[in-house]
C-alpha positions as CSV (number, residue, x, y, z in Angstrom):
1,M,-14.1,16.3,-16.3
2,T,-10.6,17.5,-17.5
3,P,-10.4,17.4,-21.3
4,L,-8.1,14.8,-22.8
5,P,-5.3,16.5,-24.9
6,R,-4.5,15.0,-28.3
7,D,-0.8,14.9,-27.6
8,C,1.8,15.6,-24.9
9,D,5.4,15.1,-24.1
10,I,5.0,12.7,-21.2
11,A,1.9,10.6,-20.5
12,V,1.6,9.1,-17.1
13,I,-0.6,6.0,-16.6
14,G,-2.1,6.2,-13.1
15,A,-2.6,9.1,-10.6
16,G,-1.6,7.5,-7.4
17,A,1.4,8.7,-5.4
18,A,3.9,7.7,-8.1
19,G,1.8,9.0,-11.0
20,L,1.1,12.4,-9.4
21,A,4.8,12.8,-8.5
22,A,5.8,11.9,-12.0
23,A,3.3,14.3,-13.7
24,K,4.1,17.2,-11.4
25,T,7.8,16.7,-11.7
26,A,7.6,16.7,-15.5
27,A,5.2,19.7,-15.6
28,A,7.4,21.7,-13.3
29,A,10.3,21.1,-15.7
30,G,8.4,22.6,-18.5
31,Y,7.1,19.4,-20.2
32,R,3.5,18.9,-21.4
33,A,2.5,16.1,-19.1
34,V,-0.8,14.4,-18.1
35,A,-1.7,11.6,-15.7
36,L,-4.4,9.3,-17.0
37,E,-6.4,7.8,-14.1
38,A,-9.0,5.1,-14.4
39,K,-10.8,6.1,-11.2
40,G,-12.8,9.3,-10.5
41,R,-10.4,10.3,-7.8
42,L,-6.7,10.9,-7.2
43,G,-4.5,8.8,-5.0
44,G,-4.7,5.2,-6.1
45,R,-4.1,3.0,-3.1
46,A,-4.2,6.2,-0.9
47,W,-7.8,7.0,-0.2
48,T,-9.2,8.8,2.8
49,E,-13.0,8.6,3.3
50,S,-14.8,10.5,6.0
51,D,-18.6,10.2,5.3
52,R,-19.6,6.7,6.3
53,L,-17.8,6.6,9.7
54,R,-18.0,10.4,10.4
55,A,-14.2,10.4,10.8
56,P,-11.3,10.3,8.3
57,L,-10.5,6.6,7.5
58,D,-7.6,5.7,5.3
59,H,-8.8,2.7,3.2
60,G,-5.2,2.2,2.1
61,C,-1.9,3.6,3.3
62,H,-2.1,5.2,6.7
63,W,1.3,5.6,8.3
64,L,4.1,7.8,7.1
65,H,6.8,5.2,7.5
66,S,10.5,6.0,8.0
67,A,9.6,9.6,8.6
68,R,13.2,10.9,8.3
69,H,13.3,9.6,4.7
70,N,9.7,10.3,3.8
71,P,9.1,13.2,1.5
72,W,5.4,13.3,2.4
73,V,6.4,14.7,5.8
74,S,7.7,17.9,4.3
75,I,4.8,18.0,1.8
76,A,2.3,17.7,4.7
77,R,4.0,20.7,6.5
78,D,4.0,22.7,3.3
79,L,0.3,22.1,2.9
80,G,-0.4,23.0,6.5
81,R,-1.2,19.5,7.7
82,K,0.2,18.3,11.0
83,A,2.3,15.1,10.9
84,G,3.8,13.5,14.0
85,A,5.0,10.4,15.7
86,D,2.5,7.6,16.1
87,V,3.0,6.6,19.7
88,R,0.7,3.9,20.9
89,A,0.7,1.0,23.3
90,R,0.4,-2.6,22.1
91,R,-2.1,-5.1,23.7
92,I,-2.6,-8.8,23.0
93,R,-5.7,-10.8,23.7
94,M,-4.8,-14.4,24.4
95,N,-6.5,-17.4,25.9
96,G,-9.5,-15.2,27.0
97,R,-7.4,-12.6,28.8
98,W,-5.2,-9.7,28.1
99,A,-1.5,-10.5,27.9
100,S,0.6,-9.1,30.8
101,A,3.2,-6.3,30.2
102,E,5.9,-8.9,30.5
103,E,4.3,-11.1,27.8
104,V,3.9,-8.1,25.4
105,E,7.6,-7.4,26.0
106,D,8.4,-11.0,25.3
107,W,6.4,-10.8,22.0
108,E,8.4,-7.7,21.0
109,R,11.7,-9.5,21.7
110,Y,10.6,-12.4,19.6
111,V,9.7,-10.0,16.7
112,E,13.2,-8.5,16.9
113,A,14.9,-12.0,17.0
114,A,12.8,-13.4,14.2
115,S,13.3,-10.4,12.0
116,A,17.1,-10.6,12.6
117,T,17.0,-14.3,11.6
118,I,15.2,-13.5,8.3
119,E,17.6,-10.6,7.6
120,A,20.6,-12.8,8.3
121,A,19.4,-15.3,5.6
122,G,19.1,-12.5,3.1
123,R,22.5,-11.2,4.1
124,D,24.0,-14.6,3.4
125,G,22.5,-14.6,-0.1
126,R,19.6,-16.9,0.7
127,D,16.5,-15.5,-0.9
128,V,14.2,-18.1,0.5
129,P,10.7,-18.1,2.2
130,A,10.9,-16.6,5.7
131,S,9.2,-19.8,6.9
132,A,12.4,-21.8,5.9
133,V,14.5,-20.0,8.5
134,L,12.1,-19.5,11.4
135,D,11.3,-21.9,14.2
136,R,7.7,-22.5,13.5
137,A,7.2,-24.3,16.9
138,A,8.2,-21.2,18.9
139,P,5.5,-19.8,21.3
140,W,5.0,-16.6,19.3
141,A,5.5,-18.1,15.8
142,A,1.8,-18.3,14.9
143,L,1.2,-14.6,15.7
144,F,4.4,-13.6,13.9
145,D,3.1,-15.4,10.8
146,G,-0.1,-13.4,11.0
147,W,1.8,-10.2,11.7
148,L,4.0,-10.8,8.6
149,G,0.8,-11.2,6.6
150,M,-0.3,-7.7,7.8
151,V,3.1,-6.1,7.1
152,N,3.9,-7.8,3.8
153,G,0.5,-8.8,2.5
154,V,1.8,-12.4,2.4
155,N,2.6,-14.9,5.2
156,A,6.0,-16.4,6.1
157,D,5.8,-19.1,3.5
158,M,5.6,-16.6,0.7
159,A,7.8,-13.8,2.1
160,S,11.2,-13.2,0.6
161,T,14.1,-13.0,3.1
162,L,16.0,-10.7,0.7
163,D,13.0,-8.4,0.3
164,H,12.8,-8.2,4.1
165,L,16.5,-7.4,4.4
166,N,16.4,-4.7,1.7
167,Y,13.5,-2.8,3.2
168,L,14.7,0.4,5.1
169,D,12.6,0.9,8.2
170,T,13.6,3.6,10.7
171,R,10.6,2.8,12.8
172,E,9.5,6.4,12.7
173,N,5.8,5.8,11.8
174,W,3.9,9.0,11.8
175,R,0.3,9.9,11.3
176,V,-0.9,12.9,9.4
177,E,-3.9,15.1,10.2
178,G,-6.9,14.4,8.1
179,G,-5.5,11.1,6.6
180,Y,-2.7,10.1,4.3
181,G,-5.0,9.7,1.3
182,A,-6.3,13.2,1.8
183,L,-2.8,14.5,1.9
184,I,-1.8,12.8,-1.4
185,A,-5.0,14.1,-3.0
186,A,-4.3,17.6,-1.8
187,Y,-0.8,17.4,-3.2
188,G,-2.2,16.3,-6.5
189,A,-4.9,18.9,-6.7
190,D,-3.0,21.0,-9.1
191,A,-1.5,18.1,-11.1
192,P,-2.3,17.8,-14.8
193,A,-4.6,14.7,-14.5
194,A,-7.5,13.3,-16.5
195,L,-9.8,11.2,-14.2
196,E,-12.1,8.5,-15.4
197,T,-9.7,7.8,-18.2
198,P,-8.5,4.2,-18.1
199,V,-5.7,3.3,-20.5
200,R,-6.6,0.2,-22.6
201,R,-3.6,0.0,-25.0
202,V,-0.2,1.5,-25.5
203,D,1.2,1.3,-29.0
204,W,4.9,2.0,-28.8
205,G,6.0,0.4,-32.1
206,G,6.1,3.7,-34.1
207,D,7.9,7.0,-33.9
208,S,5.2,8.3,-31.5
209,L,3.6,6.4,-28.7
210,R,-0.2,6.1,-28.9
211,I,-2.2,5.7,-25.7
212,E,-5.7,4.5,-26.3
213,T,-8.5,5.3,-23.8
214,P,-12.3,5.2,-24.0
215,R,-12.1,9.0,-24.2
216,G,-9.8,9.1,-27.2
217,V,-6.3,8.5,-28.3
218,L,-3.3,10.5,-26.9
219,A,0.1,10.7,-28.6
220,A,3.2,11.1,-26.4
221,R,7.0,11.2,-26.7
222,A,7.4,9.0,-23.5
223,V,5.1,7.1,-21.2
224,I,5.5,6.5,-17.5
225,V,3.6,3.4,-16.2
226,T,2.7,3.6,-12.5
227,V,-0.2,1.1,-12.2
228,S,0.1,-2.0,-9.9
229,T,1.9,-5.2,-10.9
230,A,-1.5,-6.9,-10.6
231,V,-3.0,-4.7,-13.3
232,L,0.0,-5.3,-15.5
233,A,0.1,-9.1,-14.9
234,A,-3.6,-9.3,-15.8
235,D,-3.0,-7.5,-19.1
236,R,-5.6,-4.9,-18.4
237,I,-3.4,-2.7,-20.4
238,V,-2.2,-4.1,-23.8
239,F,1.3,-3.2,-24.9
240,D,1.9,-3.4,-28.6
241,P,4.5,-4.7,-29.2
242,P,4.4,-6.8,-26.0
243,L,6.7,-6.0,-23.1
244,P,10.0,-7.8,-23.2
245,E,10.4,-11.0,-21.3
246,W,12.7,-9.5,-18.6
247,K,10.0,-6.9,-17.8
248,R,7.3,-9.6,-17.7
249,A,9.5,-11.6,-15.4
250,A,9.8,-8.6,-13.0
251,I,6.0,-8.1,-13.1
252,D,5.3,-11.7,-12.3
253,G,8.0,-11.9,-9.6
254,L,6.5,-9.0,-7.7
255,P,2.8,-9.8,-7.2
256,L,0.6,-7.9,-4.8
257,G,-0.1,-9.3,-1.4
258,V,-3.5,-8.8,0.2
259,A,-4.1,-6.3,3.0
260,E,-7.6,-5.2,4.0
261,K,-9.4,-3.3,6.8
262,V,-12.7,-3.6,8.6
263,A,-13.7,-0.5,10.4
264,L,-16.5,-0.3,13.1
265,R,-17.9,2.9,14.6
266,F,-19.9,2.8,17.9
267,D,-22.2,5.5,19.3
268,R,-20.2,5.5,22.6
269,D,-16.9,4.4,24.0
270,V,-17.3,0.7,24.4
271,F,-13.7,-0.1,25.1
272,G,-13.3,0.8,28.8
273,A,-9.8,1.0,30.2
274,P,-7.2,2.0,29.3
275,E,-8.2,5.3,27.9
276,G,-6.8,6.8,24.7
277,Y,-5.4,5.4,21.5
278,Y,-3.7,2.0,21.3
279,S,-3.4,-1.1,19.1
280,M,-4.3,-4.7,19.9
281,F,-4.0,-8.2,18.5
282,S,-7.3,-10.0,18.7
283,S,-5.5,-13.3,19.5
284,A,-2.1,-14.8,19.6
285,G,-2.8,-17.1,16.6
286,P,-2.4,-16.8,12.9
287,D,-6.0,-15.6,12.6
288,A,-5.3,-12.5,14.6
289,M,-6.5,-9.2,13.4
290,S,-4.7,-6.0,14.5
291,F,-7.1,-3.3,15.7
292,Q,-6.5,0.4,16.1
293,V,-8.6,1.3,19.1
294,R,-10.0,4.9,19.3
295,P,-8.1,6.3,16.3
296,Y,-8.7,10.0,15.7
297,G,-10.1,10.1,19.3
298,T,-13.4,8.4,18.2
299,A,-15.3,5.4,19.5
300,M,-14.1,3.3,16.6
301,A,-11.9,0.3,16.0
302,V,-10.2,-0.3,12.7
303,G,-9.2,-3.9,12.1
304,Y,-6.3,-5.0,9.8
305,A,-5.8,-8.4,8.1
306,G,-3.2,-9.5,5.7
307,G,-2.1,-12.5,3.7
308,R,-4.4,-15.6,4.0
309,L,-6.7,-14.0,6.5
310,A,-7.3,-11.0,4.2
311,R,-8.1,-13.4,1.3
312,E,-10.6,-15.1,3.5
313,L,-12.3,-11.8,4.4
314,L,-12.4,-10.9,0.7
315,G,-14.4,-14.1,0.1
316,L,-17.1,-13.0,2.6
317,K,-20.0,-10.6,2.0
318,Q,-19.7,-7.2,3.5
319,E,-21.9,-8.0,6.5
320,E,-20.1,-11.3,7.1
321,A,-16.7,-9.6,7.2
322,V,-18.1,-7.0,9.6
323,D,-19.4,-9.8,11.8
324,Y,-16.1,-11.5,11.7
325,A,-14.3,-8.4,13.1
326,L,-17.1,-7.6,15.5
327,E,-16.9,-11.1,17.0
328,R,-13.2,-10.5,17.8
329,L,-14.0,-7.3,19.5
330,K,-16.8,-8.9,21.5
331,H,-14.3,-11.5,22.8
332,A,-12.2,-8.6,24.1
333,F,-14.8,-6.1,25.2
334,G,-18.0,-8.1,25.8
335,S,-20.9,-9.2,23.6
336,G,-22.9,-6.1,24.7
337,I,-20.9,-3.8,22.4
338,A,-22.8,-5.0,19.4
339,R,-25.9,-3.0,20.2
340,F,-23.9,0.2,20.0
341,L,-22.5,-0.4,16.5
342,T,-23.7,2.4,14.2
343,A,-21.6,2.2,11.1
344,S,-19.1,-0.1,9.4
345,L,-17.2,-0.7,6.2
346,R,-14.9,-3.3,4.7
347,T,-12.2,-2.4,2.1
348,G,-11.8,-4.4,-1.1
349,W,-8.5,-3.7,-2.6
350,G,-8.0,-7.3,-3.6
351,I,-11.1,-7.3,-5.8
352,D,-10.7,-3.8,-7.2
353,P,-10.0,-4.3,-10.9
354,D,-7.9,-1.1,-11.0
355,I,-5.7,-2.2,-8.2
356,G,-5.8,-5.9,-7.5
357,G,-4.3,-6.1,-4.0
358,G,-2.4,-4.3,-1.3
359,Y,1.2,-3.9,-2.1
360,S,4.0,-5.8,-3.8
361,A,5.6,-8.8,-2.1
362,A,8.6,-10.3,-4.0
363,R,8.3,-14.0,-4.5
364,P,11.2,-15.8,-2.7
365,G,14.1,-15.8,-5.0
366,M,12.7,-12.8,-6.9
367,A,13.6,-9.8,-4.8
368,H,16.4,-8.7,-7.1
369,L,13.8,-8.1,-9.8
370,R,12.7,-4.8,-8.2
371,G,15.6,-3.2,-10.2
372,D,14.2,-4.6,-13.4
373,M,10.7,-3.3,-12.5
374,A,12.2,0.2,-12.4
375,R,14.2,-0.2,-15.6
376,P,13.0,1.6,-18.7
377,V,12.1,-0.2,-21.9
378,D,13.5,1.2,-25.2
379,G,14.1,4.6,-23.7
380,R,10.4,5.5,-24.1
381,L,8.5,3.3,-21.6
382,F,9.3,4.2,-18.0
383,F,8.0,2.5,-14.8
384,A,7.4,3.7,-11.3
385,G,5.4,2.7,-8.2
386,E,6.1,1.1,-4.9
387,A,7.0,-2.2,-6.6
388,A,9.9,-0.5,-8.3
389,S,11.5,0.6,-5.0
390,E,14.1,-1.7,-3.4
391,Q,14.2,0.1,0.0
392,F,10.7,1.5,0.3
393,Y,8.5,-1.0,-1.5
394,S,4.9,-1.2,-0.2
395,T,4.9,2.5,0.8
396,A,3.5,5.8,-0.6
397,H,6.9,7.4,-0.2
398,G,8.5,4.6,-2.2
399,A,6.0,5.3,-4.9
400,Y,6.6,9.0,-4.8
401,L,10.4,8.7,-5.1
402,T,10.2,6.3,-8.1
403,G,7.7,8.7,-9.7
404,V,10.1,11.6,-9.5
405,A,13.0,9.4,-10.7
406,A,11.0,8.1,-13.7
407,A,10.0,11.7,-14.7
408,E,13.6,12.9,-14.6
409,A,14.7,9.9,-16.6
410,A,11.9,10.4,-19.2
411,A,12.8,14.1,-19.5
412,A,16.5,13.2,-20.1
413,A,15.6,10.6,-22.7
414,I,13.3,12.8,-24.8
415,G,15.4,15.9,-24.6
416,R,14.4,19.5,-24.1
417,A,10.7,20.4,-23.5
């Protein structure tokens, strides 16, 4: 275990994508920096596990979104990890059959039109629930609501039209060899970080900031907070004096949505035709799960759920959640596949006390608060993380970019190292 220093220039709370970027940026500029991480691993909501399914599975972030703007693409190349376009077909299971190619194309056209409608509302200055501007009786409306849950962590009735407009999506979604979480952990391997060191209290009322942990007290000239808005909203870290009301409003206005996965590994390929990797919706309704079929070239299916469905899955026991996902695969590939199931897992980000959900989703009317989430307090408390990014919220590259920016701002505030 890394020793906890007694003092430093810049203390970073959290060692996810934002925290690692902040700590490494500060250290590279000559400042004494340390990232304090509650968990016994690096990465935060980026975590690749390979043991249980005998293949790399990203519990959290998986795609390198908007690749042309994504700094993790060049980081992957620098670390010798292949990253490339995620090209896959889309299939939809509906009414006991597979949708035709024409029906899938019709679904894709609906997504384009519905997204444009949401963005138009935001462009007109209407930061309202997406459900308020959509035709909820349209043939694909129910599936779109479920899809929004997967994308945003909340369904249409809780999704901000302005947030949707502000997000910059180039649709270049790349995969990285070995997993996104493994990439971020490799990037952070040389970062100044103290694991298993949860921060319980930040006293910023005196000349020096005091950060209290179970392993001791650390004095710092500046603090960069990168934990999730759910952790902050739950007051798992006490700030003395309390954070100002405008910062609390930003935290409360940017809660985490819920996004979870259920992964199932089989001892043979149970999926039949077509061969290769593709994705599928298990139904055309709001209860649809999205499955990656044969990811990593393995006999595996990784199911995604978001919003209300993800909350329902969190309320189930592990075996019940696995059965839920397995039943949807059985409807598509036959009941006989169950006897070939060899391993499974269900994520639990929404019940993880160090995380508290998937990624931030601005409440309708609150999307403008992302700027306040990134805004420093008193020139000594700095904030970073995906929730503080207006264009790249919900992503690891959004977190990274805000971490770099926060470290640069903290360094400028405290002066020379």
